[in-house]
N, C-alpha and C positions, 0 to 999 in steps of 0.2 A: 434328732430321731425325726425333728422335720423332711428333714434329708430326703433318712432313713424312708418315712408314708412315701414321700415323693418318690421315690425309686422304685418299693414294692408299687407302688401302682402304675407307673409304668408302664414293667412285667406285663397286667392284667390287659391295662390298655391294648399293648402293643398285637396281644393273642384278640381279644375279642375285634377288633380290626379286621385286622385277617378270618376270621372263623366265620365274621357277622357281614364286614363289606362294613362296619360302621369303625367312628370316627374313639367313641368307648369317653365320652365324657357325661354318661353318670358316673363314671366310676373316676373321672378327674374331677369337675367339680366340685363336690364335696369336700372332698382334700382339699383343692384350691381351698376354701374356704376358711376350714381353719389353720391355714400358712396363715393365711390375709388377717385374718384377727388375732391371729399373734403378730405378728407384726402390725396393730394397733391400724389396718387400713377404714377408712368413716366406712360407717353401716350403709349408708344410701350409695354407699360408692362401690362396696364388696364382690355383690351382686357379678357388677355389670362388671370386675376385673377379673372374677374367676369363669364367665363366660367367655370374656376378652383371648385371653388366655390360655383357657381350654381349646377353642380352635386353633391355634395359633401352635400348639403343641402336639396337635390330631395332623397340621399337616407333611410332615415329613411322615409319620403314619402312614394316612390315607394312600398320598403315592409309593409307597413300599407297597403295601395294600395292593392299589390297581395291579401296577406291575407286577406285582404274582399271576394275577389271574386271566390276564393282557395274556399269561404266555402259558396257561394253560386254554386260553378259549374261552373263555368262561365271561369276557366282556360285548354285551352288546354296544357296538360304536354306535351305531347312528340314535337310538337313544342320551346318547350320552350326550352328544354334536346338538342337537335339538334341545332337550333341559339343562346346558350349560348358560345359554345368555340371561335365560329368565331367571335359575336360581342366580344368576348375581344380582340383578334384579328385586328379587324376594332378600336376600341379602344386606344390600345397602340398607332396605327400610327399615329390616328388622335393627340392624344397627343403631340406627336412628331413635328409635324406637325403646331402642332397647336402654339408651340414656334419660331417659324419662319415667319412665312407666315404673310400676314399684315392682320387686323382685318376684311377688305373691301372685300376679298376671302367668311371670316364666314358670312357674312349678306347678298352677294351677294346670295350664297352656302343659304341658308335658304329663302329669300324670291321667287327666284323660285321654291324650297321642299313646300315651303309652297301656293302656292301662284294653284300649280298644284291640289295638296290634298285638299283644300279647294273648290278651281270648280269642281273637281269630288264629294266632300260631297253635298254641294248647289244643284247640278242640276240627283242627284237621282245616291244609290253608284251602284243601281243593271243596270242600264243601259251600265256599263263598270265591262265587268268581264275576267279572263284567263281562266278558269275553274271555274268547281262544286266542283273540289276533288285537295287537295294538293298537291304538286309538292312535287319529289322523295327530296331521302336527301343532295345530292347531290348540289341541285337550291337552296332548303332551308338552304344552309350551307350556301353560297354565298347572301342570303338575310340576314342571320344573319351578315353574316361583312361590310357589306352596310348600315345595320339599326347601329353594334356599330362606326364605321369611321363619318359618319354625330352624331349621340349621341356626340361627343367628340369633332368635331367640333362647336357644336354651343351651348352645354351647357344645351342638353336635355335627358331626360332617354330612348328614341329607339319610345315611344307611338307614334309619327306620324307614321315614319315609318311603322312601325308591325301594325297597323290599316291601311294601304292603303296596303301592302299585301295582310295582311288573307284576308277584305273586297273582294282583285280583285279576293280570288278564292270562297266568296260566303259562306265565314264565317257568321253568327250573327255578328249584330253591340256590340250585350250585349258580346261570350266566345267574339272578337278581342279585345275590352278595357283589359278583363281579363287575358287574353293570355301578350298583352301586356304591363302591369304591370308588369308581370312574367319574359318577357324576358329585363325589366329594373335594375331588382335586379341584378343582373351581370355583368349590365353594368357602370351599378353609382357606387357599388366597383369597380370598375376595373379602371372610369375615377377618381376615387378617389384621385388612391392612383398614377394612372400615372402623372396625375397634379402638387399632388408633389412635385412627382418625378421632373417635367420636369422645377422646378419652383427655383428647392434648390439650382441652377447655380447663382442665381438674386439673393437671402434672402437676400444678403444687401440694396437692392432699394424698398423691399416690405414694409408693414406699420406692425407692431406690432404684435405679436400676432399671425404670419401666420410660415403654413408649405409649402413651396413652392408656388405654385399659388394659396391653399387654404388658406381662413381667417376665423381664429375660433373665434372670431367675431365674421363674418354675421353667418357662422354655429349656433352658439350661440345663436344670436338673431333670426333666422327666421325656425330653422330647429324645434322645439321641435311646435312651432305654426301651421305650416304647415304639422307636421306627424296629428296631433289629428283634424286636419280637414276634412282627408280626408276620414274617413267613412262615413260622410256626403255625400261625393261627389260616396259615392257609392250606399247610400242606392236609392239618387237622379238618375244616371244612374241604376239601376233596375228597376225603376219608373217610369220615363217617356220612352215612344210608340218609339219605332226603330227612327223612321222618323225624328222626334223632334228632338232626340238622332243627329241623322245627318247632321240635320239644325246645331244646338248652334255646335257641333263640329264644320262645314265651314268654321263658320260665325267667331271663336274661332281663330282660322289656317288663314281666310284671317282677323284680326283688330293685331295680330301676325306680320303676312308679311309690312303690310302698316307701322309700327312702325317703320319697320327696311331702308323700301325704306326711309320714314323721315333723315331716321340718315345718308343715305347716298346723299345725295340733302344734308342736311344742312353743 
């Protein structure tokens, strides 16, 4: 039954990755949390295990989503190049922090961020703007660092952060989705390696077939399914009108935010 839940979540994760340029960590993390609870992973290490495994699962899905959008010419290559290195640096700091900080910190951060972005998307992205042109390399680098840091703290590929920044500067929604997927590639590679290293000191307390905070079992069950279905999300993203895509993205983030709120008060 646990295997079926993981595979089913993989279907949803893949479509979300292609549709919104995100990795689907908001779907993966709660499913893995129940899996690792059934496997008796210590509670003080369980959230880190969920985040690390989530990032690893997202990796092939993000790559497939990126190439799908790139073929359609929806990736701003310069933004991906400028953001990549600062984003990796942010991931490294986040992975180290996640080893020691309580899980409630990650949940609260996600709720605040997701609620803000969801509200912005639902009321209309065009109503909030920082300009019509992208900022210089220095400012973009700061955005890249923040994207990597947030991604590594909540187990996502950074798509939500990248989408928010690029739409604030007037980039079309379809273009922000493709670029977000591109930025997610170095983030998920660095995040997977970072969480493997961060969990190594706790290896004796983790489930079999784990490398640090990355479960190879969870990866093997979910990653192939989500990677395969990402192409369907890409097709859907380029078929839907912009406003419908914004509304769908806002609803998704609102639901993900509520999931964390319930886990905090529960």
